[in-house]
N, C-alpha and C positions, 0 to 999 in steps of 0.2 A: 552526619556530624563532620566528616572530613570536608565537605563542601562549605560548611559554615566557617570552619577554621581557615580554609583557603580564601574565602570571600573576605574575611576579616583582615588577613594578611595583605590581600590585594588593595583593600581600602586604605590600609596604613601606608602601603608603598606609594599609592597614588597621592596621598596627602603629603608624604615626605617629598615626593618628586615636585609637587606643586609649590611647596614651601622653599625649595632649593636645597634641602638637606642632602639629597643624593649627590649634588655637585661636590660635596665635601668628602666623598668616598676616596677619590684619588689624592695621593699625597704630592702630586706634581701638577704643573700648570697645563700639560698637554692633555687635551680632551678629545682630539679627533679619533673616532673609534677605529677606523682602518689603520691609521698610523700606529696607534697603540697595539693593535693586533699584530702588525708586522714586527714591531719592536719586541713584543712579547715572545715571538718565535725566533728572533735573531740571537745569535750567540756571540761569544768572544771572537773578535777579529772581523765580524760582519761590517760591511761598509754602508754608510748612509750618505747620500749626496743631497745637499741642499743647493739647488740650481737657480741661477738668476734667470731672468726672462729671455736671455739670448741663448741659453744653453740648448743644444739639440737633444732634448730628453728622450725623444722617441727612437733615436738611432744610437746614441752613445750611452749604453747601459749594459749591465751584466746579464747573463742568461737567466738568472734567478730573481732579477729585480722587478719590483712593482713600481709604477709611476703614479704618484698621487698629484693631481693638478690642483694647485692652490693659487693659480694665476687668474684671479677674477677680473682684474683690470690693470693697466700699467701702474706699477708701484704698489700693488696690493696682491698678496702680502709680500713682505720683504724677506730676504735671507736672514737678516738679523732677528726678525720676529720668530722665524722658524727655528733658528739656532737656539734662542733662549728657551723655547718650549722643549726642544730635544734635550738640551743640557739639564733641564729639570727632571727628565724622566729616566735617564740611565747613565751609567758611567761611560766615559769616553777615554780611550788610550792615546789617540792621535788626531790632530786637526791639520788637514792639508788644504792649501789653497791652490788655485790654478795659477801657476807662475807664468810670467810674461816672457816669451823668448826675446833675446837681445835684438833680433832683427825685426821685431814687430813694431809698428808705428806707435803703439801705446807705450813702449818701453822708455821712450824719452821723457815721459812724465813721472817716472819713478813708481814707487809703490802705490797701488790704488788706495784712495782714502778709506774705503770700506774695511780694509784690513785692520785699521786702528779700531774701528767699531767692534770687529771680531775679538780683538785683544781685550777691549773693555768688557765685553760680555763674558769672556772666559774669566777675567779677574773678578767680576761681580758674582760669578758662579763658584768662586773659590777654587778654580782649577789652576794647577801649576803648569798646564800645557802651554806650549808656544806654537805659533803658526809655522808650518813647514811647507813652503811652496814646492810644488812639483811642476816642472815645465809643461806647458799646454798639451803637447802630444803624448807625453808620458802620463799626464793626468787622465786623459781619455783612456789610455790603456789600463790604468789603475781602476777606473770606474767600470771598465768592461770585464772585470774579473768575476769569477763564480761567487766570490764573497759579497758582491754588491747585492743588497736585498731591497733597498728603497731609494727612490729619487723623489724628493719633494720639489716639484716645479713651481717656482714662485713667479710673481710678476715684477720682481725687482729690476729696476733700470740701472742700478749701479754697475759700472764696468768691472769685470774680473771679480765678481762677487760669489763665485762658486766655491763651496767648501765641502770637503770629503771627510767624514768622521769615521773613525774606527772604534767599534764598540769594545768597551773594557769588560772587566769582571766585577760582579757584585761581590764584595768581601764581607758585608755585614747584613 
């Protein structure tokens, strides 16, 4: 009798999965199972790096960090795409970008255009947060902390598109 009940539930589950009903279980847009698992274990102040395609993800990471490679091809996926998904999934307390040192050749061009995209995504998510640049070498040190739990390595080709997020507290 128990096997019949189990078989019935499995048939219902398979039918729901085939119809797309199970995709409605999550209340956010992030569906990557490994990333969801890491975020589920992360606590307040944990750090999440969304790295562009130029970031040295294998060497510039914290001792507790996992690297998830989402760099399928140049430009796919982008940091902005990953940022939207992460913002849909959990509260964020701080958003840091990799600041350009004054003596770097890119500094003469001013702020990277992608930073305006980050601001727009934050606004769309209803976040009151502002971007806080951390100079390049200090940014690397911030990422290398024990609080760093995840790097999402993208294929983004935008310059200076790295963003470091600090996990907030769920209050409701």
